[in-house]
PDB file of N, CA, C, O and CB in Angstrom:
ATOM      1  N   MET A   1    -140.485  78.334-223.767  1.00  0.00           N
ATOM      2  CA  MET A   1    -139.791  79.122-222.932  1.00  0.00           C
ATOM      3  C   MET A   1    -139.408  78.620-221.711  1.00  0.00           C
ATOM      4  O   MET A   1    -140.120  77.919-220.992  1.00  0.00           O
ATOM      5  CB  MET A   1    -140.410  80.149-222.740  1.00  0.00           C
ATOM      6  N   ALA A   2    -137.900  79.098-221.393  1.00  0.00           N
ATOM      7  CA  ALA A   2    -137.327  78.781-220.502  1.00  0.00           C
ATOM      8  C   ALA A   2    -137.945  79.319-219.047  1.00  0.00           C
ATOM      9  O   ALA A   2    -138.642  80.333-218.985  1.00  0.00           O
ATOM     10  CB  ALA A   2    -136.119  79.116-220.849  1.00  0.00           C
ATOM     11  N   LEU A   3    -137.638  78.600-218.017  1.00  0.00           N
ATOM     12  CA  LEU A   3    -138.043  79.213-216.923  1.00  0.00           C
ATOM     13  C   LEU A   3    -137.092  80.004-216.360  1.00  0.00           C
ATOM     14  O   LEU A   3    -137.449  81.012-215.752  1.00  0.00           O
ATOM     15  CB  LEU A   3    -138.485  78.394-216.080  1.00  0.00           C
ATOM     16  N   PHE A   4    -135.831  79.691-216.469  1.00  0.00           N
ATOM     17  CA  PHE A   4    -134.685  80.412-216.015  1.00  0.00           C
ATOM     18  C   PHE A   4    -133.886  81.151-217.227  1.00  0.00           C
ATOM     19  O   PHE A   4    -133.934  80.628-218.340  1.00  0.00           O
ATOM     20  CB  PHE A   4    -133.763  79.402-215.258  1.00  0.00           C
ATOM     21  N   LYS A   5    -133.238  82.212-217.058  1.00  0.00           N
ATOM     22  CA  LYS A   5    -132.438  82.829-218.069  1.00  0.00           C
ATOM     23  C   LYS A   5    -130.994  82.197-217.543  1.00  0.00           C
ATOM     24  O   LYS A   5    -130.678  82.131-216.355  1.00  0.00           O
ATOM     25  CB  LYS A   5    -132.580  84.618-218.114  1.00  0.00           C
ATOM     26  N   LYS A   6    -130.225  81.770-218.592  1.00  0.00           N
ATOM     27  CA  LYS A   6    -129.025  81.599-218.446  1.00  0.00           C
ATOM     28  C   LYS A   6    -128.111  82.852-218.284  1.00  0.00           C
ATOM     29  O   LYS A   6    -128.032  83.799-219.066  1.00  0.00           O
ATOM     30  CB  LYS A   6    -128.714  80.859-219.419  1.00  0.00           C
ATOM     31  N   ARG A   7    -127.447  82.674-217.133  1.00  0.00           N
ATOM     32  CA  ARG A   7    -126.650  83.969-216.778  1.00  0.00           C
ATOM     33  C   ARG A   7    -125.252  83.845-217.446  1.00  0.00           C
ATOM     34  O   ARG A   7    -124.378  83.115-216.979  1.00  0.00           O
ATOM     35  CB  ARG A   7    -126.475  84.172-215.102  1.00  0.00           C
ATOM     36  N   THR A   8    -125.071  84.680-218.684  1.00  0.00           N
ATOM     37  CA  THR A   8    -123.688  84.212-219.042  1.00  0.00           C
ATOM     38  C   THR A   8    -122.548  85.454-218.762  1.00  0.00           C
ATOM     39  O   THR A   8    -121.401  85.397-219.207  1.00  0.00           O
ATOM     40  CB  THR A   8    -123.702  83.738-220.708  1.00  0.00           C
ATOM     41  N   VAL A   9    -122.991  86.411-218.072  1.00  0.00           N
ATOM     42  CA  VAL A   9    -122.272  87.729-217.830  1.00  0.00           C
ATOM     43  C   VAL A   9    -122.350  87.768-216.153  1.00  0.00           C
ATOM     44  O   VAL A   9    -123.399  87.682-215.515  1.00  0.00           O
ATOM     45  CB  VAL A   9    -123.104  89.170-218.676  1.00  0.00           C
ATOM     46  N   GLY A  10    -121.092  87.908-215.617  1.00  0.00           N
ATOM     47  CA  GLY A  10    -121.268  88.205-214.147  1.00  0.00           C
ATOM     48  C   GLY A  10    -121.135  89.670-214.011  1.00  0.00           C
ATOM     49  O   GLY A  10    -120.834  90.469-214.898  1.00  0.00           O
ATOM     50  N   LYS A  11    -121.465  89.957-212.491  1.00  0.00           N
ATOM     51  CA  LYS A  11    -121.263  91.167-212.382  1.00  0.00           C
ATOM     52  C   LYS A  11    -119.767  91.584-212.183  1.00  0.00           C
ATOM     53  O   LYS A  11    -118.980  90.676-211.916  1.00  0.00           O
ATOM     54  CB  LYS A  11    -122.071  91.557-211.422  1.00  0.00           C
ATOM     55  N   PRO A  12    -119.267  92.928-212.291  1.00  0.00           N
ATOM     56  CA  PRO A  12    -117.962  93.131-212.202  1.00  0.00           C
ATOM     57  C   PRO A  12    -117.644  93.023-210.728  1.00  0.00           C
ATOM     58  O   PRO A  12    -118.354  93.412-209.800  1.00  0.00           O
ATOM     59  CB  PRO A  12    -117.571  94.408-212.830  1.00  0.00           C
ATOM     60  N   GLY A  13    -116.336  92.369-210.653  1.00  0.00           N
ATOM     61  CA  GLY A  13    -115.989  92.091-209.252  1.00  0.00           C
ATOM     62  C   GLY A  13    -116.299  90.808-208.416  1.00  0.00           C
ATOM     63  O   GLY A  13    -115.968  90.580-207.252  1.00  0.00           O
ATOM     64  N   GLU A  14    -117.114  89.907-209.403  1.00  0.00           N
ATOM     65  CA  GLU A  14    -117.530  88.777-208.971  1.00  0.00           C
ATOM     66  C   GLU A  14    -116.526  87.538-209.312  1.00  0.00           C
ATOM     67  O   GLU A  14    -116.166  87.292-210.463  1.00  0.00           O
ATOM     68  CB  GLU A  14    -118.846  88.636-209.504  1.00  0.00           C
ATOM     69  N   TRP A  15    -116.204  86.946-208.410  1.00  0.00           N
ATOM     70  CA  TRP A  15    -114.884  85.894-208.851  1.00  0.00           C
ATOM     71  C   TRP A  15    -115.372  84.674-208.530  1.00  0.00           C
ATOM     72  O   TRP A  15    -116.121  84.663-207.553  1.00  0.00           O
ATOM     73  CB  TRP A  15    -113.359  86.077-208.037  1.00  0.00           C
ATOM     74  N   TYR A  16    -115.150  83.582-209.105  1.00  0.00           N
ATOM     75  CA  TYR A  16    -115.478  82.067-209.026  1.00  0.00           C
ATOM     76  C   TYR A  16    -114.283  81.172-208.995  1.00  0.00           C
ATOM     77  O   TYR A  16    -113.333  81.515-209.700  1.00  0.00           O
ATOM     78  CB  TYR A  16    -116.324  81.630-210.225  1.00  0.00           C
ATOM     79  N   TYR A  17    -114.193  80.235-208.390  1.00  0.00           N
ATOM     80  CA  TYR A  17    -113.344  79.210-208.447  1.00  0.00           C
ATOM     81  C   TYR A  17    -113.926  77.913-209.406  1.00  0.00           C
ATOM     82  O   TYR A  17    -114.886  77.303-208.937  1.00  0.00           O
ATOM     83  CB  TYR A  17    -113.076  78.836-206.971  1.00  0.00           C
ATOM     84  N   CYS A  18    -113.437  77.512-210.598  1.00  0.00           N
ATOM     85  CA  CYS A  18    -114.141  76.623-211.270  1.00  0.00           C
ATOM     86  C   CYS A  18    -113.410  75.298-211.022  1.00  0.00           C
ATOM     87  O   CYS A  18    -112.202  75.225-211.244  1.00  0.00           O
ATOM     88  CB  CYS A  18    -114.288  77.020-212.709  1.00  0.00           C
ATOM     89  N   LEU A  19    -114.145  74.190-210.543  1.00  0.00           N
ATOM     90  CA  LEU A  19    -113.645  73.101-210.076  1.00  0.00           C
ATOM     91  C   LEU A  19    -113.222  72.223-211.418  1.00  0.00           C
ATOM     92  O   LEU A  19    -112.282  71.430-211.369  1.00  0.00           O
ATOM     93  CB  LEU A  19    -114.681  72.449-209.097  1.00  0.00           C
ATOM     94  N   GLU A  20    -113.852  72.397-212.393  1.00  0.00           N
ATOM     95  CA  GLU A  20    -113.424  71.575-213.603  1.00  0.00           C
ATOM     96  C   GLU A  20    -112.096  72.006-214.172  1.00  0.00           C
ATOM     97  O   GLU A  20    -111.232  71.149-214.357  1.00  0.00           O
ATOM     98  CB  GLU A  20    -114.475  71.669-214.725  1.00  0.00           C
ATOM     99  N   HIS A  21    -111.868  73.281-214.467  1.00  0.00           N
ATOM    100  CA  HIS A  21    -110.748  73.730-214.960  1.00  0.00           C
ATOM    101  C   HIS A  21    -109.731  74.105-214.021  1.00  0.00           C
ATOM    102  O   HIS A  21    -108.627  74.464-214.431  1.00  0.00           O
ATOM    103  CB  HIS A  21    -111.014  74.688-215.727  1.00  0.00           C
ATOM    104  N   ARG A  22    -110.084  74.040-212.431  1.00  0.00           N
ATOM    105  CA  ARG A  22    -109.258  74.413-211.328  1.00  0.00           C
ATOM    106  C   ARG A  22    -108.572  75.846-211.694  1.00  0.00           C
ATOM    107  O   ARG A  22    -107.345  75.884-211.776  1.00  0.00           O
ATOM    108  CB  ARG A  22    -108.159  73.232-211.045  1.00  0.00           C
ATOM    109  N   SER A  23    -109.204  76.816-211.877  1.00  0.00           N
ATOM    110  CA  SER A  23    -108.951  78.161-212.152  1.00  0.00           C
ATOM    111  C   SER A  23    -109.860  79.223-211.523  1.00  0.00           C
ATOM    112  O   SER A  23    -110.974  78.942-211.081  1.00  0.00           O
ATOM    113  CB  SER A  23    -108.980  78.298-213.516  1.00  0.00           C
ATOM    114  N   VAL A  24    -109.357  80.408-211.502  1.00  0.00           N
ATOM    115  CA  VAL A  24    -110.355  81.460-211.040  1.00  0.00           C
ATOM    116  C   VAL A  24    -110.937  82.214-212.086  1.00  0.00           C
ATOM    117  O   VAL A  24    -110.324  82.602-213.081  1.00  0.00           O
ATOM    118  CB  VAL A  24    -109.764  82.414-210.130  1.00  0.00           C
ATOM    119  N   GLU A  25    -111.936  82.381-211.881  1.00  0.00           N
ATOM    120  CA  GLU A  25    -112.672  83.130-213.243  1.00  0.00           C
ATOM    121  C   GLU A  25    -113.470  84.424-212.861  1.00  0.00           C
ATOM    122  O   GLU A  25    -114.068  84.332-211.790  1.00  0.00           O
ATOM    123  CB  GLU A  25    -113.851  82.059-214.016  1.00  0.00           C
ATOM    124  N   GLU A  26    -113.586  85.546-213.496  1.00  0.00           N
ATOM    125  CA  GLU A  26    -114.396  86.423-213.165  1.00  0.00           C
ATOM    126  C   GLU A  26    -115.581  86.468-213.890  1.00  0.00           C
ATOM    127  O   GLU A  26    -115.603  86.523-215.120  1.00  0.00           O
ATOM    128  CB  GLU A  26    -113.835  87.467-213.169  1.00  0.00           C
ATOM    129  N   GLY A  27    -116.519  86.448-213.214  1.00  0.00           N
ATOM    130  CA  GLY A  27    -118.073  86.033-213.528  1.00  0.00           C
ATOM    131  C   GLY A  27    -118.250  84.686-213.729  1.00  0.00           C
ATOM    132  O   GLY A  27    -117.295  83.934-213.921  1.00  0.00           O
ATOM    133  N   PRO A  28    -119.524  84.277-213.699  1.00  0.00           N
ATOM    134  CA  PRO A  28    -119.727  82.788-213.920  1.00  0.00           C
ATOM    135  C   PRO A  28    -119.631  82.390-215.556  1.00  0.00           C
ATOM    136  O   PRO A  28    -120.504  82.471-216.419  1.00  0.00           O
ATOM    137  CB  PRO A  28    -121.262  82.364-213.291  1.00  0.00           C
ATOM    138  N   GLU A  29    -118.286  81.946-215.646  1.00  0.00           N
ATOM    139  CA  GLU A  29    -118.104  81.272-217.043  1.00  0.00           C
ATOM    140  C   GLU A  29    -118.427  79.804-216.954  1.00  0.00           C
ATOM    141  O   GLU A  29    -118.657  79.370-218.082  1.00  0.00           O
ATOM    142  CB  GLU A  29    -116.596  81.431-217.603  1.00  0.00           C
ATOM    143  N   CYS A  30    -118.506  79.072-216.210  1.00  0.00           N
ATOM    144  CA  CYS A  30    -118.810  77.708-216.226  1.00  0.00           C
ATOM    145  C   CYS A  30    -120.212  77.598-215.405  1.00  0.00           C
ATOM    146  O   CYS A  30    -120.628  78.444-214.613  1.00  0.00           O
ATOM    147  CB  CYS A  30    -117.572  76.835-215.584  1.00  0.00           C
ATOM    148  N   PRO A  31    -120.778  76.525-215.716  1.00  0.00           N
ATOM    149  CA  PRO A  31    -121.890  76.089-214.941  1.00  0.00           C
ATOM    150  C   PRO A  31    -121.829  76.078-213.438  1.00  0.00           C
ATOM    151  O   PRO A  31    -120.789  75.745-212.870  1.00  0.00           O
ATOM    152  CB  PRO A  31    -122.177  74.845-215.337  1.00  0.00           C
ATOM    153  N   GLY A  32    -123.066  76.481-212.679  1.00  0.00           N
ATOM    154  CA  GLY A  32    -123.090  76.620-211.456  1.00  0.00           C
ATOM    155  C   GLY A  32    -122.518  75.273-210.657  1.00  0.00           C
ATOM    156  O   GLY A  32    -121.707  75.360-209.735  1.00  0.00           O
ATOM    157  N   LYS A  33    -122.999  74.158-211.094  1.00  0.00           N
ATOM    158  CA  LYS A  33    -122.709  72.659-210.437  1.00  0.00           C
ATOM    159  C   LYS A  33    -121.083  72.578-210.444  1.00  0.00           C
ATOM    160  O   LYS A  33    -120.565  71.716-209.733  1.00  0.00           O
ATOM    161  CB  LYS A  33    -123.461  71.228-211.466  1.00  0.00           C
ATOM    162  N   ASP A  34    -120.240  73.457-211.232  1.00  0.00           N
ATOM    163  CA  ASP A  34    -118.728  73.360-211.335  1.00  0.00           C
ATOM    164  C   ASP A  34    -117.871  74.328-210.689  1.00  0.00           C
ATOM    165  O   ASP A  34    -116.645  74.320-210.796  1.00  0.00           O
ATOM    166  CB  ASP A  34    -118.354  73.402-212.644  1.00  0.00           C
ATOM    167  N   ARG A  35    -118.680  75.337-209.877  1.00  0.00           N
ATOM    168  CA  ARG A  35    -117.974  76.250-209.514  1.00  0.00           C
ATOM    169  C   ARG A  35    -118.266  76.652-207.970  1.00  0.00           C
ATOM    170  O   ARG A  35    -119.337  76.379-207.427  1.00  0.00           O
ATOM    171  CB  ARG A  35    -118.153  77.247-210.464  1.00  0.00           C
ATOM    172  N   PHE A  36    -117.286  77.277-207.369  1.00  0.00           N
ATOM    173  CA  PHE A  36    -117.611  77.974-205.886  1.00  0.00           C
ATOM    174  C   PHE A  36    -117.522  79.624-206.080  1.00  0.00           C
ATOM    175  O   PHE A  36    -116.679  80.263-206.710  1.00  0.00           O
ATOM    176  CB  PHE A  36    -116.338  77.439-204.590  1.00  0.00           C
ATOM    177  N   GLY A  37    -118.564  80.054-205.400  1.00  0.00           N
ATOM    178  CA  GLY A  37    -118.431  81.533-205.439  1.00  0.00           C
ATOM    179  C   GLY A  37    -119.886  82.207-205.455  1.00  0.00           C
ATOM    180  O   GLY A  37    -120.860  81.455-205.424  1.00  0.00           O
ATOM    181  N   PRO A  38    -120.025  83.231-205.490  1.00  0.00           N
ATOM    182  CA  PRO A  38    -118.953  84.391-205.783  1.00  0.00           C
ATOM    183  C   PRO A  38    -118.166  84.884-204.479  1.00  0.00           C
ATOM    184  O   PRO A  38    -118.657  84.977-203.354  1.00  0.00           O
ATOM    185  CB  PRO A  38    -119.736  85.732-206.430  1.00  0.00           C
ATOM    186  N   TYR A  39    -117.023  85.143-204.799  1.00  0.00           N
ATOM    187  CA  TYR A  39    -116.183  85.749-204.049  1.00  0.00           C
ATOM    188  C   TYR A  39    -115.732  87.137-204.238  1.00  0.00           C
ATOM    189  O   TYR A  39    -115.654  87.576-205.386  1.00  0.00           O
ATOM    190  CB  TYR A  39    -115.277  85.053-204.041  1.00  0.00           C
ATOM    191  N   ALA A  40    -115.417  87.892-203.198  1.00  0.00           N
ATOM    192  CA  ALA A  40    -115.084  89.416-203.388  1.00  0.00           C
ATOM    193  C   ALA A  40    -113.625  89.657-204.315  1.00  0.00           C
ATOM    194  O   ALA A  40    -113.592  90.610-205.093  1.00  0.00           O
ATOM    195  CB  ALA A  40    -114.887  90.133-201.745  1.00  0.00           C
ATOM    196  N   THR A  41    -112.689  88.937-204.211  1.00  0.00           N
ATOM    197  CA  THR A  41    -111.455  89.041-204.642  1.00  0.00           C
ATOM    198  C   THR A  41    -110.874  87.649-205.453  1.00  0.00           C
ATOM    199  O   THR A  41    -111.248  86.509-205.180  1.00  0.00           O
ATOM    200  CB  THR A  41    -110.669  89.415-203.412  1.00  0.00           C
ATOM    201  N   PRO A  42    -109.984  87.962-206.397  1.00  0.00           N
ATOM    202  CA  PRO A  42    -109.342  86.668-207.025  1.00  0.00           C
ATOM    203  C   PRO A  42    -108.736  85.882-206.117  1.00  0.00           C
ATOM    204  O   PRO A  42    -108.665  84.668-206.312  1.00  0.00           O
ATOM    205  CB  PRO A  42    -108.334  86.919-208.036  1.00  0.00           C
ATOM    206  N   GLY A  43    -108.152  86.539-204.864  1.00  0.00           N
ATOM    207  CA  GLY A  43    -107.380  85.918-203.961  1.00  0.00           C
ATOM    208  C   GLY A  43    -108.232  84.972-203.118  1.00  0.00           C
ATOM    209  O   GLY A  43    -107.805  83.845-202.869  1.00  0.00           O
ATOM    210  N   GLU A  44    -109.538  85.424-202.624  1.00  0.00           N
ATOM    211  CA  GLU A  44    -110.407  84.633-201.937  1.00  0.00           C
ATOM    212  C   GLU A  44    -110.959  83.418-202.877  1.00  0.00           C
ATOM    213  O   GLU A  44    -111.072  82.324-202.323  1.00  0.00           O
ATOM    214  CB  GLU A  44    -111.522  85.537-201.400  1.00  0.00           C
ATOM    215  N   ALA A  45    -111.298  83.517-204.203  1.00  0.00           N
ATOM    216  CA  ALA A  45    -111.410  82.616-205.291  1.00  0.00           C
ATOM    217  C   ALA A  45    -110.433  81.497-205.169  1.00  0.00           C
ATOM    218  O   ALA A  45    -110.791  80.319-205.152  1.00  0.00           O
ATOM    219  CB  ALA A  45    -111.227  83.321-206.560  1.00  0.00           C
ATOM    220  N   GLN A  46    -109.249  81.868-205.087  1.00  0.00           N
ATOM    221  CA  GLN A  46    -108.112  81.092-205.315  1.00  0.00           C
ATOM    222  C   GLN A  46    -108.009  80.007-204.166  1.00  0.00           C
ATOM    223  O   GLN A  46    -107.673  78.841-204.371  1.00  0.00           O
ATOM    224  CB  GLN A  46    -106.856  82.013-205.394  1.00  0.00           C
ATOM    225  N   ARG A  47    -108.353  80.556-202.890  1.00  0.00           N
ATOM    226  CA  ARG A  47    -108.455  79.844-201.886  1.00  0.00           C
ATOM    227  C   ARG A  47    -109.772  78.984-201.462  1.00  0.00           C
ATOM    228  O   ARG A  47    -109.898  78.482-200.345  1.00  0.00           O
ATOM    229  CB  ARG A  47    -108.128  80.650-201.051  1.00  0.00           C
ATOM    230  N   ALA A  48    -110.620  78.895-202.380  1.00  0.00           N
ATOM    231  CA  ALA A  48    -111.924  78.185-202.525  1.00  0.00           C
ATOM    232  C   ALA A  48    -111.810  76.902-201.834  1.00  0.00           C
ATOM    233  O   ALA A  48    -112.603  76.557-200.958  1.00  0.00           O
ATOM    234  CB  ALA A  48    -112.332  77.961-204.002  1.00  0.00           C
ATOM    235  N   MET A  49    -110.766  76.159-202.253  1.00  0.00           N
ATOM    236  CA  MET A  49    -110.851  74.692-201.949  1.00  0.00           C
ATOM    237  C   MET A  49    -110.200  74.519-200.447  1.00  0.00           C
ATOM    238  O   MET A  49    -110.424  73.535-199.743  1.00  0.00           O
ATOM    239  CB  MET A  49    -109.998  73.762-203.154  1.00  0.00           C
ATOM    240  N   ASP A  50    -109.474  75.472-200.114  1.00  0.00           N
ATOM    241  CA  ASP A  50    -108.750  75.564-198.541  1.00  0.00           C
ATOM    242  C   ASP A  50    -109.969  75.820-197.592  1.00  0.00           C
ATOM    243  O   ASP A  50    -110.080  75.261-196.501  1.00  0.00           O
ATOM    244  CB  ASP A  50    -107.496  76.994-198.333  1.00  0.00           C
ATOM    245  N   THR A  51    -111.047  76.884-198.196  1.00  0.00           N
ATOM    246  CA  THR A  51    -111.858  77.327-197.552  1.00  0.00           C
ATOM    247  C   THR A  51    -113.137  76.264-197.064  1.00  0.00           C
ATOM    248  O   THR A  51    -113.702  76.138-195.978  1.00  0.00           O
ATOM    249  CB  THR A  51    -112.153  78.404-198.282  1.00  0.00           C
ATOM    250  N   ALA A  52    -113.328  75.520-198.469  1.00  0.00           N
ATOM    251  CA  ALA A  52    -114.116  74.451-198.209  1.00  0.00           C
ATOM    252  C   ALA A  52    -113.826  73.301-197.291  1.00  0.00           C
ATOM    253  O   ALA A  52    -114.628  72.755-196.533  1.00  0.00           O
ATOM    254  CB  ALA A  52    -114.322  74.000-199.267  1.00  0.00           C
ATOM    255  N   ARG A  53    -112.532  73.010-197.474  1.00  0.00           N
ATOM    256  CA  ARG A  53    -111.780  71.946-196.457  1.00  0.00           C
ATOM    257  C   ARG A  53    -111.940  72.515-194.943  1.00  0.00           C
ATOM    258  O   ARG A  53    -112.187  71.741-194.019  1.00  0.00           O
ATOM    259  CB  ARG A  53    -109.990  71.792-196.847  1.00  0.00           C
ATOM    260  N   GLU A  54    -111.805  73.736-194.769  1.00  0.00           N
ATOM    261  CA  GLU A  54    -111.617  74.305-193.401  1.00  0.00           C
ATOM    262  C   GLU A  54    -113.128  74.140-192.725  1.00  0.00           C
ATOM    263  O   GLU A  54    -113.394  73.745-191.590  1.00  0.00           O
ATOM    264  CB  GLU A  54    -111.050  75.998-193.473  1.00  0.00           C
ATOM    265  N   ARG A  55    -114.113  74.603-193.870  1.00  0.00           N
ATOM    266  CA  ARG A  55    -115.631  74.435-193.292  1.00  0.00           C
ATOM    267  C   ARG A  55    -116.071  73.098-192.999  1.00  0.00           C
ATOM    268  O   ARG A  55    -116.702  72.830-191.976  1.00  0.00           O
ATOM    269  CB  ARG A  55    -116.678  74.952-194.262  1.00  0.00           C
ATOM    270  N   ASN A  56    -115.765  72.282-193.843  1.00  0.00           N
ATOM    271  CA  ASN A  56    -116.147  70.833-193.744  1.00  0.00           C
ATOM    272  C   ASN A  56    -115.524  70.188-192.305  1.00  0.00           C
ATOM    273  O   ASN A  56    -116.222  69.504-191.557  1.00  0.00           O
ATOM    274  CB  ASN A  56    -115.522  70.003-195.135  1.00  0.00           C
ATOM    275  N   LEU A  57    -114.149  70.500-192.040  1.00  0.00           N
ATOM    276  CA  LEU A  57    -113.772  70.086-190.739  1.00  0.00           C
ATOM    277  C   LEU A  57    -114.659  70.638-189.482  1.00  0.00           C
ATOM    278  O   LEU A  57    -114.996  69.980-188.498  1.00  0.00           O
ATOM    279  CB  LEU A  57    -112.355  70.500-190.587  1.00  0.00           C
ATOM    280  N   GLU A  58    -114.952  72.005-189.755  1.00  0.00           N
ATOM    281  CA  GLU A  58    -115.798  72.657-188.611  1.00  0.00           C
ATOM    282  C   GLU A  58    -117.070  71.937-188.442  1.00  0.00           C
ATOM    283  O   GLU A  58    -117.432  71.563-187.326  1.00  0.00           O
ATOM    284  CB  GLU A  58    -116.135  74.180-188.890  1.00  0.00           C
ATOM    285  N   TRP A  59    -117.826  71.710-189.602  1.00  0.00           N
ATOM    286  CA  TRP A  59    -118.993  71.076-189.505  1.00  0.00           C
ATOM    287  C   TRP A  59    -118.970  69.465-189.063  1.00  0.00           C
ATOM    288  O   TRP A  59    -119.730  69.012-188.207  1.00  0.00           O
ATOM    289  CB  TRP A  59    -119.596  71.285-190.793  1.00  0.00           C
ATOM    290  N   GLU A  60    -118.084  68.757-189.706  1.00  0.00           N
ATOM    291  CA  GLU A  60    -117.776  67.606-189.109  1.00  0.00           C
ATOM    292  C   GLU A  60    -117.746  67.435-187.467  1.00  0.00           C
ATOM    293  O   GLU A  60    -118.212  66.510-186.802  1.00  0.00           O
ATOM    294  CB  GLU A  60    -116.575  67.329-189.647  1.00  0.00           C
ATOM    295  N   ASN A  61    -117.135  68.475-187.078  1.00  0.00           N
ATOM    296  CA  ASN A  61    -116.883  68.620-185.597  1.00  0.00           C
ATOM    297  C   ASN A  61    -117.745  69.312-184.793  1.00  0.00           C
ATOM    298  O   ASN A  61    -117.453  69.640-183.643  1.00  0.00           O
ATOM    299  CB  ASN A  61    -115.745  69.192-185.366  1.00  0.00           C
ATOM    300  N   ASP A  62    -118.861  69.570-185.360  1.00  0.00           N
ATOM    301  CA  ASP A  62    -119.972  70.730-184.682  1.00  0.00           C
ATOM    302  C   ASP A  62    -120.719  69.703-183.883  1.00  0.00           C
ATOM    303  O   ASP A  62    -120.908  68.642-184.479  1.00  0.00           O
ATOM    304  CB  ASP A  62    -121.143  71.722-185.898  1.00  0.00           C
ATOM    305  N   PRO A  63    -121.144  69.786-182.766  1.00  0.00           N
ATOM    306  CA  PRO A  63    -121.819  68.680-182.034  1.00  0.00           C
ATOM    307  C   PRO A  63    -123.248  68.912-182.532  1.00  0.00           C
ATOM    308  O   PRO A  63    -123.928  67.887-182.584  1.00  0.00           O
ATOM    309  CB  PRO A  63    -121.653  68.732-180.335  1.00  0.00           C
ATOM    310  N   LYS A  64    -123.848  70.059-182.914  1.00  0.00           N
ATOM    311  CA  LYS A  64    -125.118  69.986-183.472  1.00  0.00           C
ATOM    312  C   LYS A  64    -125.595  68.957-184.650  1.00  0.00           C
ATOM    313  O   LYS A  64    -126.755  68.661-184.936  1.00  0.00           O
ATOM    314  CB  LYS A  64    -125.296  71.218-183.894  1.00  0.00           C
ATOM    315  N   TRP A  65    -124.373  68.484-185.266  1.00  0.00           N
ATOM    316  CA  TRP A  65    -124.556  67.262-186.125  1.00  0.00           C
ATOM    317  C   TRP A  65    -124.502  66.009-185.719  1.00  0.00           C
ATOM    318  O   TRP A  65    -124.874  65.061-186.410  1.00  0.00           O
ATOM    319  CB  TRP A  65    -123.772  67.228-187.005  1.00  0.00           C
ATOM    320  N   HIS A  66    -123.994  65.912-184.466  1.00  0.00           N
ATOM    321  CA  HIS A  66    -123.820  64.678-184.137  1.00  0.00           C
ATOM    322  C   HIS A  66    -124.806  64.524-182.934  1.00  0.00           C
ATOM    323  O   HIS A  66    -124.382  64.646-181.785  1.00  0.00           O
ATOM    324  CB  HIS A  66    -122.353  64.370-183.877  1.00  0.00           C
ATOM    325  N   ASP A  67    -126.180  64.244-183.205  1.00  0.00           N
ATOM    326  CA  ASP A  67    -127.177  64.178-182.022  1.00  0.00           C
ATOM    327  C   ASP A  67    -127.586  62.741-181.564  1.00  0.00           C
ATOM    328  O   ASP A  67    -128.432  62.539-180.693  1.00  0.00           O
ATOM    329  CB  ASP A  67    -128.496  64.934-182.417  1.00  0.00           C
ATOM    330  N   ARG A  68    -126.904  61.755-182.234  1.00  0.00           N
ATOM    331  CA  ARG A  68    -126.953  60.404-181.888  1.00  0.00           C
ATOM    332  C   ARG A  68    -126.152  59.791-180.849  1.00  0.00           C
ATOM    333  O   ARG A  68    -124.969  59.650-181.160  1.00  0.00           O
ATOM    334  CB  ARG A  68    -126.719  59.776-182.902  1.00  0.00           C
ATOM    335  N   PRO A  69    -126.496  59.381-179.667  1.00  0.00           N
ATOM    336  CA  PRO A  69    -125.814  58.881-178.688  1.00  0.00           C
ATOM    337  C   PRO A  69    -124.576  58.072-179.082  1.00  0.00           C
ATOM    338  O   PRO A  69    -124.707  57.231-179.971  1.00  0.00           O
ATOM    339  CB  PRO A  69    -126.673  58.171-177.959  1.00  0.00           C
ATOM    340  N   GLU A  70    -123.562  58.225-178.585  1.00  0.00           N
ATOM    341  CA  GLU A  70    -122.246  57.183-179.166  1.00  0.00           C
ATOM    342  C   GLU A  70    -122.740  55.799-178.425  1.00  0.00           C
ATOM    343  O   GLU A  70    -123.228  55.730-177.297  1.00  0.00           O
ATOM    344  CB  GLU A  70    -120.313  57.739-178.535  1.00  0.00           C
ATOM    345  N   GLU A  71    -122.500  54.750-179.307  1.00  0.00           N
ATOM    346  CA  GLU A  71    -122.594  53.408-178.945  1.00  0.00           C
ATOM    347  C   GLU A  71    -121.329  53.049-177.809  1.00  0.00           C
ATOM    348  O   GLU A  71    -120.190  53.407-178.107  1.00  0.00           O
ATOM    349  CB  GLU A  71    -122.517  52.510-180.363  1.00  0.00           C
ATOM    350  N   PRO A  72    -121.519  52.482-176.777  1.00  0.00           N
ATOM    351  CA  PRO A  72    -120.577  52.199-175.715  1.00  0.00           C
ATOM    352  C   PRO A  72    -119.760  51.257-176.471  1.00  0.00           C
ATOM    353  O   PRO A  72    -120.180  50.455-177.304  1.00  0.00           O
ATOM    354  CB  PRO A  72    -121.191  51.628-174.321  1.00  0.00           C
ATOM    355  N   THR A  73    -118.406  51.450-176.057  1.00  0.00           N
ATOM    356  CA  THR A  73    -117.386  50.462-176.780  1.00  0.00           C
ATOM    357  C   THR A  73    -116.830  49.540-175.392  1.00  0.00           C
ATOM    358  O   THR A  73    -116.503  49.982-174.290  1.00  0.00           O
ATOM    359  CB  THR A  73    -115.920  51.459-177.715  1.00  0.00           C
ATOM    360  N   GLU A  74    -116.850  48.156-175.857  1.00  0.00           N
ATOM    361  CA  GLU A  74    -116.379  47.208-174.980  1.00  0.00           C
ATOM    362  C   GLU A  74    -114.872  46.824-174.791  1.00  0.00           C
ATOM    363  O   GLU A  74    -114.554  45.958-173.976  1.00  0.00           O
ATOM    364  CB  GLU A  74    -117.018  46.160-175.312  1.00  0.00           C
TER     365      GLU A  74
END
């Protein structure tokens, strides 16, 4: 008996961006490891890579993530 049921059908209005196919999908058609989402609209899902890039830049520049003192430069 499986511990987790495979969810093959998404809820209406759930949109995902598939990293493997580089396309927007309604409902989770591809495995979770290959997608971003859910998003409320197809347009938001289409922007998934831009959103991820923007968030990564924010996190890289967040001072809470850089708690090591900088080494002095000579």
